[in-house]
C-alpha atoms as an extended CHARMM CRD file, in Angstrom:
* protein
*
       149  EXT
         1         1  MET       CA            -34.2320000000       -3.8810000000      -27.4980000000  PROA      1               0.0000000000
         2         2  VAL       CA            -35.4960000000       -3.9570000000      -23.9020000000  PROA      2               0.0000000000
         3         3  ALA       CA            -33.8980000000       -7.3750000000      -23.3760000000  PROA      3               0.0000000000
         4         4  ALA       CA            -30.5220000000       -6.0250000000      -24.5990000000  PROA      4               0.0000000000
         5         5  VAL       CA            -30.7130000000       -3.0580000000      -22.2090000000  PROA      5               0.0000000000
         6         6  VAL       CA            -31.6170000000       -5.3560000000      -19.2970000000  PROA      6               0.0000000000
         7         7  ALA       CA            -28.7660000000       -7.7360000000      -20.1950000000  PROA      7               0.0000000000
         8         8  THR       CA            -26.2760000000       -4.8490000000      -20.4200000000  PROA      8               0.0000000000
         9         9  ALA       CA            -27.4230000000       -3.5000000000      -17.0500000000  PROA      9               0.0000000000
        10        10  ALA       CA            -27.0550000000       -6.9640000000      -15.4850000000  PROA      10              0.0000000000
        11        11  VAL       CA            -23.5030000000       -7.3450000000      -16.8020000000  PROA      11              0.0000000000
        12        12  ALA       CA            -22.5800000000       -3.8300000000      -15.6230000000  PROA      12              0.0000000000
        13        13  ALA       CA            -23.9520000000       -4.5680000000      -12.1410000000  PROA      13              0.0000000000
        14        14  ALA       CA            -22.0360000000       -7.8650000000      -11.9630000000  PROA      14              0.0000000000
        15        15  VAL       CA            -18.7680000000       -6.2270000000      -13.0320000000  PROA      15              0.0000000000
        16        16  SER       CA            -19.3000000000       -3.3580000000      -10.5920000000  PROA      16              0.0000000000
        17        17  GLY       CA            -19.9200000000       -5.8710000000       -7.8050000000  PROA      17              0.0000000000
        18        18  MET       CA            -16.6970000000       -7.7230000000       -8.6720000000  PROA      18              0.0000000000
        19        19  PHE       CA            -14.6520000000       -4.5090000000       -8.4530000000  PROA      19              0.0000000000
        20        20  LYS       CA            -16.2540000000       -3.5090000000       -5.1440000000  PROA      20              0.0000000000
        21        21  SER       CA            -15.5930000000       -6.9830000000       -3.7450000000  PROA      21              0.0000000000
        22        22  SER       CA            -12.0170000000       -6.9220000000       -5.0410000000  PROA      22              0.0000000000
        23        23  GLN       CA            -11.4270000000       -3.4500000000       -3.5870000000  PROA      23              0.0000000000
        24        24  ALA       CA            -12.7830000000       -4.5360000000       -0.1930000000  PROA      24              0.0000000000
        25        25  SER       CA            -10.4670000000       -7.5430000000       -0.0860000000  PROA      25              0.0000000000
        26        26  LEU       CA             -7.4520000000       -5.3610000000       -1.0190000000  PROA      26              0.0000000000
        27        27  ILE       CA             -8.3290000000       -2.9160000000        1.7640000000  PROA      27              0.0000000000
        28        28  SER       CA             -8.7210000000       -5.7730000000        4.2340000000  PROA      28              0.0000000000
        29        29  ALA       CA             -5.3550000000       -7.2970000000        3.2450000000  PROA      29              0.0000000000
        30        30  ALA       CA             -3.5510000000       -3.9480000000        3.4450000000  PROA      30              0.0000000000
        31        31  SER       CA             -5.0960000000       -3.1960000000        6.8470000000  PROA      31              0.0000000000
        32        32  ALA       CA             -3.9720000000       -6.5920000000        8.1640000000  PROA      32              0.0000000000
        33        33  VAL       CA             -0.4000000000       -6.0890000000        6.9100000000  PROA      33              0.0000000000
        34        34  LEU       CA             -0.3430000000       -2.5690000000        8.3900000000  PROA      34              0.0000000000
        35        35  ALA       CA             -1.4040000000       -4.0880000000       11.7290000000  PROA      35              0.0000000000
        36        36  GLY       CA              1.3590000000       -6.7220000000       11.4830000000  PROA      36              0.0000000000
        37        37  LYS       CA             -1.0590000000       -9.5910000000       10.8420000000  PROA      37              0.0000000000
        38        38  THR       CA             -1.2120000000      -12.1560000000        8.0610000000  PROA      38              0.0000000000
        39        39  ALA       CA             -3.6860000000      -11.7340000000        5.2190000000  PROA      39              0.0000000000
        40        40  HSD       CA             -5.1420000000      -14.0860000000        2.6240000000  PROA      40              0.0000000000
        41        41  LEU       CA             -6.8360000000      -13.2940000000       -0.6730000000  PROA      41              0.0000000000
        42        42  ASP       CA             -8.7310000000      -15.8770000000       -2.7130000000  PROA      42              0.0000000000
        43        43  THR       CA             -7.4130000000      -14.4730000000       -5.9960000000  PROA      43              0.0000000000
        44        44  PRO       CA             -3.7670000000      -13.5300000000       -6.6730000000  PROA      44              0.0000000000
        45        45  VAL       CA             -3.0800000000       -9.7930000000       -6.8650000000  PROA      45              0.0000000000
        46        46  LEU       CA             -0.1730000000       -7.8420000000       -8.2590000000  PROA      46              0.0000000000
        47        47  VAL       CA              2.3000000000       -6.5210000000       -5.7060000000  PROA      47              0.0000000000
        48        48  ARG       CA              4.3220000000       -3.3910000000       -6.4670000000  PROA      48              0.0000000000
        49        49  GLN       CA              7.1060000000       -1.6110000000       -4.6590000000  PROA      49              0.0000000000
        50        50  TYR       CA              7.9940000000        2.0220000000       -5.1500000000  PROA      50              0.0000000000
        51        51  LEU       CA             11.1730000000        3.6390000000       -3.8720000000  PROA      51              0.0000000000
        52        52  ALA       CA             10.7760000000        6.9900000000       -2.1150000000  PROA      52              0.0000000000
        53        53  PHE       CA             12.6670000000        8.9410000000        0.5500000000  PROA      53              0.0000000000
        54        54  TYR       CA             11.7930000000       10.6140000000        3.8310000000  PROA      54              0.0000000000
        55        55  SER       CA             13.5760000000       13.9310000000        4.1630000000  PROA      55              0.0000000000
        56        56  TYR       CA             13.6540000000       16.0550000000        7.3140000000  PROA      56              0.0000000000
        57        57  ALA       CA             12.6840000000       19.6150000000        6.4280000000  PROA      57              0.0000000000
        58        58  GLY       CA             10.9900000000       22.4270000000        8.2890000000  PROA      58              0.0000000000
        59        59  GLY       CA             10.8770000000       20.4630000000       11.5330000000  PROA      59              0.0000000000
        60        60  ARG       CA              9.1050000000       17.4330000000       10.0870000000  PROA      60              0.0000000000
        61        61  TRP       CA              9.6520000000       14.3610000000        7.9210000000  PROA      61              0.0000000000
        62        62  VAL       CA              8.3360000000       14.6800000000        4.3650000000  PROA      62              0.0000000000
        63        63  LEU       CA              8.0520000000       11.8850000000        1.7680000000  PROA      63              0.0000000000
        64        64  VAL       CA              9.9290000000       12.9030000000       -1.4010000000  PROA      64              0.0000000000
        65        65  ASN       CA             11.3190000000       11.2560000000       -4.5410000000  PROA      65              0.0000000000
        66        66  THR       CA             14.9300000000       12.4180000000       -4.4800000000  PROA      66              0.0000000000
        67        67  SER       CA             17.1080000000       12.1300000000       -1.3760000000  PROA      67              0.0000000000
        68        68  GLY       CA             16.8930000000       11.3130000000        2.3050000000  PROA      68              0.0000000000
        69        69  VAL       CA             16.1870000000        8.0780000000        4.1340000000  PROA      69              0.0000000000
        70        70  PRO       CA             15.2420000000        5.4550000000        1.4960000000  PROA      70              0.0000000000
        71        71  VAL       CA             11.8450000000        3.8250000000        2.1010000000  PROA      71              0.0000000000
        72        72  TYR       CA              9.4050000000        1.6620000000        0.1810000000  PROA      72              0.0000000000
        73        73  ILE       CA              5.7510000000        2.1390000000       -0.6730000000  PROA      73              0.0000000000
        74        74  LEU       CA              3.9030000000       -1.1800000000       -1.0670000000  PROA      74              0.0000000000
        75        75  GLY       CA              1.0540000000       -1.4930000000       -3.5600000000  PROA      75              0.0000000000
        76        76  LEU       CA             -1.5290000000       -4.2650000000       -3.8250000000  PROA      76              0.0000000000
        77        77  GLY       CA             -3.6060000000       -4.5460000000       -6.9970000000  PROA      77              0.0000000000
        78        78  GLN       CA             -3.4930000000       -2.5960000000      -10.2650000000  PROA      78              0.0000000000
        79        79  CYS       CA             -1.4110000000        0.2990000000       -8.9610000000  PROA      79              0.0000000000
        80        80  PRO       CA             -0.4620000000        3.2790000000      -11.1230000000  PROA      80              0.0000000000
        81        81  ARG       CA              2.8860000000        4.8330000000      -11.8790000000  PROA      81              0.0000000000
        82        82  PRO       CA              4.0980000000        7.4060000000      -10.9680000000  PROA      82              0.0000000000
        83        83  LEU       CA              2.9050000000        8.2960000000       -7.4800000000  PROA      83              0.0000000000
        84        84  SER       CA              4.2980000000       11.8370000000       -7.4220000000  PROA      84              0.0000000000
        85        85  TYR       CA              0.9320000000       13.2800000000       -6.3250000000  PROA      85              0.0000000000
        86        86  LEU       CA              1.2760000000       11.3170000000       -3.0540000000  PROA      86              0.0000000000
        87        87  LEU       CA              4.6530000000       12.8610000000       -2.1940000000  PROA      87              0.0000000000
        88        88  ASN       CA              5.5080000000       16.0030000000       -0.1980000000  PROA      88              0.0000000000
        89        89  LYS       CA              3.3760000000       14.7410000000        2.6880000000  PROA      89              0.0000000000
        90        90  THR       CA              3.9650000000       13.1240000000        6.0470000000  PROA      90              0.0000000000
        91        91  TYR       CA              2.1650000000        9.8490000000        6.6530000000  PROA      91              0.0000000000
        92        92  THR       CA              1.2660000000        8.3850000000       10.0460000000  PROA      92              0.0000000000
        93        93  ALA       CA             -0.1030000000        4.9830000000       11.0160000000  PROA      93              0.0000000000
        94        94  GLY       CA             -3.5610000000        6.5590000000       10.8110000000  PROA      94              0.0000000000
        95        95  ASN       CA             -3.3330000000        7.6380000000        7.1640000000  PROA      95              0.0000000000
        96        96  ALA       CA             -0.7920000000        5.1430000000        5.7840000000  PROA      96              0.0000000000
        97        97  THR       CA             -3.3850000000        3.2530000000        3.7330000000  PROA      97              0.0000000000
        98        98  VAL       CA             -4.1660000000        5.0530000000        0.4790000000  PROA      98              0.0000000000
        99        99  ILE       CA             -7.0830000000        3.6590000000       -1.5140000000  PROA      99              0.0000000000
       100       100  LEU       CA             -7.1150000000        4.1510000000       -5.2790000000  PROA      100             0.0000000000
       101       101  ALA       CA             -9.1940000000        2.5010000000       -8.0010000000  PROA      101             0.0000000000
       102       102  ASN       CA             -8.2750000000       -1.2220000000       -7.9360000000  PROA      102             0.0000000000
       103       103  CYS       CA             -5.1980000000       -0.4910000000       -5.8020000000  PROA      103             0.0000000000
       104       104  VAL       CA             -4.3520000000       -0.0430000000       -2.1580000000  PROA      104             0.0000000000
       105       105  LEU       CA             -1.0220000000        1.4950000000       -1.1400000000  PROA      105             0.0000000000
       106       106  ILE       CA              0.6900000000        1.0960000000        2.2090000000  PROA      106             0.0000000000
       107       107  MET       CA              2.7030000000        4.2670000000        2.6270000000  PROA      107             0.0000000000
       108       108  PRO       CA              5.8110000000        4.5430000000        4.7890000000  PROA      108             0.0000000000
       109       109  TRP       CA              4.8850000000        6.3590000000        7.9540000000  PROA      109             0.0000000000
       110       110  VAL       CA              6.5370000000        8.3170000000       10.7340000000  PROA      110             0.0000000000
       111       111  GLU       CA              5.9690000000        8.2560000000       14.4750000000  PROA      111             0.0000000000
       112       112  GLY       CA              8.3460000000       10.2790000000       16.6230000000  PROA      112             0.0000000000
       113       113  ASN       CA             11.8810000000        9.2070000000       15.7210000000  PROA      113             0.0000000000
       114       114  ALA       CA             10.7800000000        6.0370000000       13.8740000000  PROA      114             0.0000000000
       115       115  ILE       CA             10.0420000000        5.4740000000       10.1930000000  PROA      115             0.0000000000
       116       116  THR       CA              8.1540000000        2.3240000000        9.1790000000  PROA      116             0.0000000000
       117       117  ASN       CA              8.1280000000        1.0990000000        5.5790000000  PROA      117             0.0000000000
       118       118  TYR       CA              6.9920000000       -2.0250000000        3.7280000000  PROA      118             0.0000000000
       119       119  ALA       CA              8.6270000000       -4.2520000000        1.0910000000  PROA      119             0.0000000000
       120       120  ALA       CA              7.3790000000       -7.5110000000       -0.4020000000  PROA      120             0.0000000000
       121       121  THR       CA              9.1960000000      -10.6700000000       -1.4650000000  PROA      121             0.0000000000
       122       122  CYS       CA              6.9330000000      -11.2450000000       -4.4950000000  PROA      122             0.0000000000
       123       123  ARG       CA              5.3820000000       -9.5880000000       -7.5410000000  PROA      123             0.0000000000
       124       124  SER       CA              1.9950000000      -11.2310000000       -6.9990000000  PROA      124             0.0000000000
       125       125  GLY       CA              0.4170000000      -13.3530000000       -4.3250000000  PROA      125             0.0000000000
       126       126  THR       CA             -2.5060000000      -14.4730000000       -2.2090000000  PROA      126             0.0000000000
       127       127  ASP       CA             -0.9110000000      -14.9200000000        1.2250000000  PROA      127             0.0000000000
       128       128  PHE       CA              0.8950000000      -12.0780000000        2.9760000000  PROA      128             0.0000000000
       129       129  ARG       CA              2.9300000000      -12.6240000000        6.1590000000  PROA      129             0.0000000000
       130       130  PRO       CA              4.7020000000       -9.5620000000        7.5820000000  PROA      130             0.0000000000
       131       131  GLU       CA              7.9830000000       -9.7820000000        9.5250000000  PROA      131             0.0000000000
       132       132  THR       CA              9.6940000000       -6.7610000000       11.0410000000  PROA      132             0.0000000000
       133       133  ALA       CA             13.3650000000       -5.8010000000       11.1290000000  PROA      133             0.0000000000
       134       134  GLU       CA             14.6850000000       -2.6320000000       12.7850000000  PROA      134             0.0000000000
       135       135  ALA       CA             17.8580000000       -0.5850000000       12.7010000000  PROA      135             0.0000000000
       136       136  GLU       CA             18.7980000000        2.5450000000       14.6270000000  PROA      136             0.0000000000
       137       137  ALA       CA             21.4040000000        5.1760000000       13.8230000000  PROA      137             0.0000000000
       138       138  SER       CA             21.8890000000        8.7020000000       15.1320000000  PROA      138             0.0000000000
       139       139  GLY       CA             18.6310000000        8.5290000000       17.0830000000  PROA      139             0.0000000000
       140       140  LEU       CA             16.5410000000        7.5350000000       14.0550000000  PROA      140             0.0000000000
       141       141  ARG       CA             14.8520000000        4.1330000000       14.0570000000  PROA      141             0.0000000000
       142       142  VAL       CA             13.9840000000        2.6220000000       10.6850000000  PROA      142             0.0000000000
       143       143  ARG       CA             11.5790000000       -0.3090000000       10.6980000000  PROA      143             0.0000000000
       144       144  LEU       CA             11.2460000000       -2.4420000000        7.5770000000  PROA      144             0.0000000000
       145       145  VAL       CA              8.2400000000       -4.7110000000        7.4260000000  PROA      145             0.0000000000
       146       146  VAL       CA              9.1110000000       -7.4900000000        4.9860000000  PROA      146             0.0000000000
       147       147  VAL       CA              5.9170000000       -8.9590000000        3.5810000000  PROA      147             0.0000000000
       148       148  ASN       CA              6.5200000000      -12.5930000000        2.6630000000  PROA      148             0.0000000000
       149       149  CYS       CA              4.1830000000      -13.8540000000       -0.0030000000  PROA      149             0.0000000000
């Protein structure tokens, strides 16, 4: 009986350590992409894109799910659907990384008259190389960071 309890505890600790290690590598990769740098993971992860919109209301940009400037949310790992609880907020470069269980999201963010958002060229991967494209119209600059993987 004692041996079974010890074995179960050892397995639980090993699994917990794997998830913590996996979460740390997802956070590191997302932070690198957010900074415009390449990232490498030893194990392939799922990559998800979510369509959202930034709408100008009440003197500020707010991330919504209906209409406005179309933007992408980029998810690395086992990301949930839907993300409605992350909407109706304004994200900045400082809070654009959202950490969930086994998932890290890179949210589109606003700085002044510029909106930055992220889209990937894959559904899973280990190597992430961001490239930036920009367009400007009516005083609004939209920056798309294409993450090649």
